[in-house]
C-alpha positions as CSV (number, residue, x, y, z in Angstrom):
1,M,-24.0,16.6,-12.9
2,A,-23.7,19.5,-10.4
3,R,-20.9,22.0,-10.7
4,G,-17.9,21.2,-8.6
5,E,-18.2,17.5,-8.8
6,V,-16.8,14.5,-10.8
7,S,-19.0,11.6,-11.6
8,H,-18.7,8.2,-13.3
9,T,-21.3,5.7,-14.2
10,G,-21.0,2.3,-12.6
11,K,-23.0,-0.7,-11.6
12,V,-23.7,-1.8,-8.0
13,V,-21.8,-5.1,-7.4
14,Q,-22.6,-5.7,-3.7
15,T,-24.3,-4.0,-0.7
16,D,-24.1,-4.6,3.0
17,S,-24.7,-2.5,6.1
18,Q,-21.5,-0.5,5.9
19,F,-20.6,-0.2,2.1
20,T,-22.1,-0.3,-1.3
21,T,-19.5,-1.6,-3.8
22,V,-19.7,-0.2,-7.3
23,A,-17.8,-1.4,-10.4
24,I,-16.6,1.4,-12.7
25,V,-15.4,0.4,-16.2
26,S,-12.6,2.8,-17.2
27,E,-11.7,2.7,-20.9
28,S,-8.9,4.3,-22.8
29,A,-9.8,6.8,-25.6
30,C,-9.3,4.3,-28.3
31,A,-11.4,1.6,-26.7
32,S,-14.5,2.9,-28.3
33,C,-12.8,3.0,-31.8
34,H,-14.4,0.8,-34.4
35,A,-11.1,-0.8,-35.1
36,A,-10.1,-1.3,-31.5
37,G,-10.3,-5.1,-31.8
38,L,-7.9,-5.2,-34.7
39,C,-5.1,-3.1,-33.4
40,G,-4.9,-4.4,-29.9
41,M,-4.2,-1.0,-28.4
42,S,-7.6,-0.5,-26.6
43,E,-7.8,-1.3,-23.0
44,S,-10.5,-1.2,-20.4
45,Q,-10.2,-1.7,-16.7
46,T,-12.7,-2.3,-14.0
47,K,-12.3,-0.4,-10.8
48,M,-14.1,-1.2,-7.6
49,V,-15.2,1.7,-5.4
50,K,-16.5,1.2,-1.9
51,V,-19.0,3.9,-1.0
52,P,-20.2,4.3,2.6
53,A,-23.8,3.1,2.8
54,V,-26.6,5.5,3.6
55,P,-29.2,3.7,5.8
56,S,-32.1,5.3,3.9
57,E,-30.8,4.4,0.5
58,H,-31.1,0.8,-0.7
59,Y,-29.3,-0.3,-4.0
60,L,-29.7,-3.6,-5.7
61,P,-26.8,-5.4,-7.4
62,G,-26.8,-4.7,-11.1
63,E,-28.4,-1.2,-10.6
64,E,-26.8,1.6,-12.6
65,V,-25.6,4.6,-10.5
66,D,-23.4,7.6,-10.6
67,V,-20.3,7.6,-8.4
68,I,-19.6,11.2,-7.3
69,L,-16.5,12.9,-5.9
70,K,-15.9,16.5,-5.2
71,A,-13.9,18.2,-7.9
72,S,-11.6,19.6,-5.3
73,M,-10.6,16.1,-4.2
74,G,-9.9,15.2,-7.9
75,H,-7.6,18.2,-8.1
76,K,-5.9,17.3,-4.8
77,A,-5.2,13.7,-6.3
78,V,-3.7,15.2,-9.3
79,W,-1.3,17.2,-7.2
80,I,-0.4,14.2,-5.1
81,A,0.0,11.8,-8.0
82,Y,1.7,14.1,-10.6
83,A,2.6,17.6,-9.7
84,F,4.4,17.1,-6.3
85,P,6.6,14.2,-7.7
86,L,7.5,16.3,-10.7
87,I,8.5,19.2,-8.4
88,V,10.5,16.8,-6.2
89,M,12.4,15.3,-9.2
90,L,13.2,18.7,-10.7
91,A,14.3,20.2,-7.4
92,V,16.6,17.3,-6.8
93,I,18.1,17.2,-10.2
94,M,18.6,20.9,-10.4
95,T,20.2,21.1,-7.0
96,L,22.5,18.2,-7.7
97,L,23.5,19.6,-11.1
98,S,24.2,23.0,-9.5
99,V,26.7,21.5,-7.0
100,G,28.5,19.8,-9.9
101,L,27.2,16.2,-9.9
102,P,27.2,14.6,-13.4
103,E,23.8,14.5,-15.3
104,L,23.5,10.7,-15.1
105,A,24.0,10.6,-11.3
106,S,21.7,13.6,-10.9
107,G,19.0,12.0,-12.9
108,L,19.2,8.6,-11.1
109,I,19.1,10.2,-7.8
110,G,16.2,12.3,-8.9
111,L,14.3,9.2,-9.9
112,A,15.2,7.6,-6.6
113,A,13.8,10.6,-4.8
114,V,10.5,10.2,-6.7
115,S,10.5,6.6,-5.7
116,V,10.9,7.5,-2.0
117,Y,8.0,10.1,-2.5
118,Y,5.7,7.4,-3.9
119,F,6.7,5.0,-1.1
120,A,5.7,7.7,1.4
121,V,2.3,8.1,-0.3
122,W,1.9,4.4,-0.2
123,L,2.7,4.4,3.6
124,F,0.1,7.1,4.1
125,R,-2.6,5.5,1.8
126,G,-4.9,4.8,4.7
127,R,-5.0,8.4,5.8
128,L,-5.4,9.6,2.3
129,Q,-8.1,7.1,1.6
130,N,-10.1,8.5,4.5
131,Q,-10.1,11.9,2.9
132,Y,-11.6,10.7,-0.3
133,I,-15.3,10.1,0.3
134,F,-17.4,9.0,-2.6
135,T,-21.2,9.2,-2.8
136,I,-23.6,7.6,-5.2
137,R,-27.0,8.5,-6.6
138,R,-29.4,6.7,-8.9
139,K,-29.3,7.6,-12.6
Protein backbone atom coordinates (compact mmCIF):
# COMPACT_ATOMS: atom_id res chain seq x y z
CA MET A 1 0.00 0.00 0.00
CA ALA A 2 1.39 3.37 -1.00
CA ARG A 3 1.65 6.21 1.42
CA GLY A 4 -1.35 8.54 1.41
CA GLU A 5 -3.94 5.95 0.48
CA VAL A 6 -6.42 3.70 2.24
CA SER A 7 -7.12 0.28 0.80
CA HIS A 8 -9.49 -2.59 1.55
CA THR A 9 -9.53 -6.06 0.07
CA GLY A 10 -12.65 -7.05 -1.81
CA LYS A 11 -13.99 -9.37 -4.48
CA VAL A 12 -15.26 -8.32 -7.88
CA VAL A 13 -18.99 -9.01 -8.09
CA GLN A 14 -19.88 -7.56 -11.47
CA THR A 15 -18.28 -5.71 -14.35
CA ASP A 16 -19.72 -3.70 -17.19
CA SER A 17 -18.50 -0.98 -19.53
CA GLN A 18 -18.92 1.80 -16.95
CA PHE A 19 -18.36 0.29 -13.50
CA THR A 20 -16.71 -2.59 -11.70
CA THR A 21 -18.69 -3.51 -8.58
CA VAL A 22 -16.61 -4.80 -5.67
CA ALA A 23 -17.93 -6.37 -2.44
CA ILE A 24 -15.97 -5.44 0.68
CA VAL A 25 -16.67 -7.38 3.88
CA SER A 26 -16.38 -5.08 6.88
CA GLU A 27 -16.04 -6.88 10.22
CA SER A 28 -16.17 -5.55 13.75
CA ALA A 29 -13.09 -6.01 15.90
CA CYS A 30 -14.59 -8.97 17.73
CA ALA A 31 -15.73 -10.77 14.55
CA SER A 32 -12.41 -12.57 14.34
CA CYS A 33 -12.54 -13.69 17.99
CA HIS A 34 -12.66 -17.45 18.53
CA ALA A 35 -15.72 -17.05 20.78
CA ALA A 36 -17.61 -14.70 18.43
CA GLY A 37 -20.23 -17.33 17.64
CA LEU A 38 -21.04 -17.84 21.29
CA CYS A 39 -21.47 -14.27 22.48
CA GLY A 40 -23.43 -12.94 19.50
CA MET A 41 -21.61 -9.60 19.57
CA SER A 42 -19.68 -10.08 16.34
CA GLU A 43 -21.00 -8.54 13.19
CA SER A 44 -19.91 -8.29 9.63
CA GLN A 45 -21.35 -6.20 6.86
CA THR A 46 -20.88 -6.41 3.11
CA LYS A 47 -20.49 -3.08 1.34
CA MET A 48 -20.76 -2.74 -2.40
CA VAL A 49 -18.46 -0.18 -4.03
CA LYS A 50 -18.85 0.92 -7.64
CA VAL A 51 -15.49 1.77 -9.16
CA PRO A 52 -15.29 3.53 -12.54
CA ALA A 53 -14.12 1.01 -15.12
CA VAL A 54 -10.79 1.51 -16.85
CA PRO A 55 -11.03 0.29 -20.48
CA SER A 56 -7.56 -1.29 -20.41
CA GLU A 57 -8.27 -3.24 -17.21
CA HIS A 58 -10.53 -6.30 -17.28
CA TYR A 59 -11.59 -7.92 -14.01
CA LEU A 60 -13.48 -11.16 -13.62
CA PRO A 61 -16.23 -11.80 -11.07
CA GLY A 62 -14.72 -13.47 -8.00
CA GLU A 63 -11.29 -11.91 -8.54
CA GLU A 64 -9.70 -10.49 -5.37
CA VAL A 65 -8.68 -6.83 -5.63
CA ASP A 66 -7.69 -3.89 -3.46
CA VAL A 67 -10.12 -0.94 -3.42
CA ILE A 68 -8.14 2.27 -2.93
CA LEU A 69 -9.11 5.76 -1.80
CA LYS A 70 -6.84 8.72 -1.17
CA ALA A 71 -6.25 9.15 2.57
CA SER A 72 -7.18 12.84 2.28
CA MET A 73 -10.66 11.79 1.13
CA GLY A 74 -10.95 9.53 4.16
CA HIS A 75 -10.02 12.41 6.43
CA LYS A 76 -12.60 14.61 4.71
CA ALA A 77 -15.25 11.93 5.30
CA VAL A 78 -14.39 11.83 9.01
CA TRP A 79 -14.83 15.60 9.24
CA ILE A 80 -18.16 15.48 7.41
CA ALA A 81 -19.53 12.52 9.36
CA TYR A 82 -18.22 13.19 12.88
CA ALA A 83 -16.33 16.44 13.51
CA PHE A 84 -18.69 18.99 11.92
CA PRO A 85 -21.84 17.54 13.55
CA LEU A 86 -20.10 17.61 16.94
CA ILE A 87 -19.08 21.23 16.39
CA VAL A 88 -22.63 22.15 15.32
CA MET A 89 -24.18 20.44 18.36
CA LEU A 90 -21.75 21.98 20.84
CA ALA A 91 -22.08 25.46 19.33
CA VAL A 92 -25.89 25.32 19.44
CA ILE A 93 -26.01 23.93 22.98
CA MET A 94 -23.45 26.41 24.35
CA THR A 95 -25.16 29.35 22.65
CA LEU A 96 -28.58 28.38 23.95
CA LEU A 97 -27.27 27.78 27.47
CA SER A 98 -25.54 31.15 27.46
CA VAL A 99 -28.81 32.94 26.62
CA GLY A 100 -30.52 31.20 29.54
CA LEU A 101 -32.43 28.33 27.94
CA PRO A 102 -32.78 25.27 30.21
CA GLU A 103 -30.36 22.36 29.69
CA LEU A 104 -33.02 19.93 28.46
CA ALA A 105 -34.32 22.32 25.81
CA SER A 106 -30.77 23.25 24.75
CA GLY A 107 -29.81 19.60 24.41
CA LEU A 108 -32.91 18.72 22.40
CA ILE A 109 -32.44 21.69 20.07
CA GLY A 110 -28.76 20.72 19.71
CA LEU A 111 -29.81 17.22 18.64
CA ALA A 112 -32.34 18.72 16.23
CA ALA A 113 -29.58 20.89 14.73
CA VAL A 114 -27.45 17.80 14.13
CA SER A 115 -30.46 16.12 12.50
CA VAL A 116 -30.81 19.10 10.15
CA TYR A 117 -27.07 18.88 9.40
CA TYR A 118 -27.31 15.18 8.48
CA PHE A 119 -30.40 15.88 6.37
CA ALA A 120 -28.39 18.51 4.46
CA VAL A 121 -25.57 15.98 3.95
CA TRP A 122 -28.16 13.51 2.65
CA LEU A 123 -29.53 16.14 0.23
CA PHE A 124 -26.03 16.76 -1.15
CA ARG A 125 -25.07 13.06 -1.26
CA GLY A 126 -24.85 13.05 -5.04
CA ARG A 127 -22.39 15.93 -5.08
CA LEU A 128 -20.37 14.36 -2.26
CA GLN A 129 -20.42 10.96 -3.97
CA ASN A 130 -18.83 12.46 -7.08
CA GLN A 131 -15.87 13.68 -5.00
CA TYR A 132 -15.03 10.23 -3.64
CA ILE A 133 -13.45 8.33 -6.52
CA PHE A 134 -12.28 4.81 -5.78
CA THR A 135 -9.72 2.90 -7.82
CA ILE A 136 -8.87 -0.79 -7.82
CA ARG A 137 -5.77 -2.85 -8.44
CA ARG A 138 -5.04 -6.53 -8.53
CA LYS A 139 -3.59 -8.15 -5.45
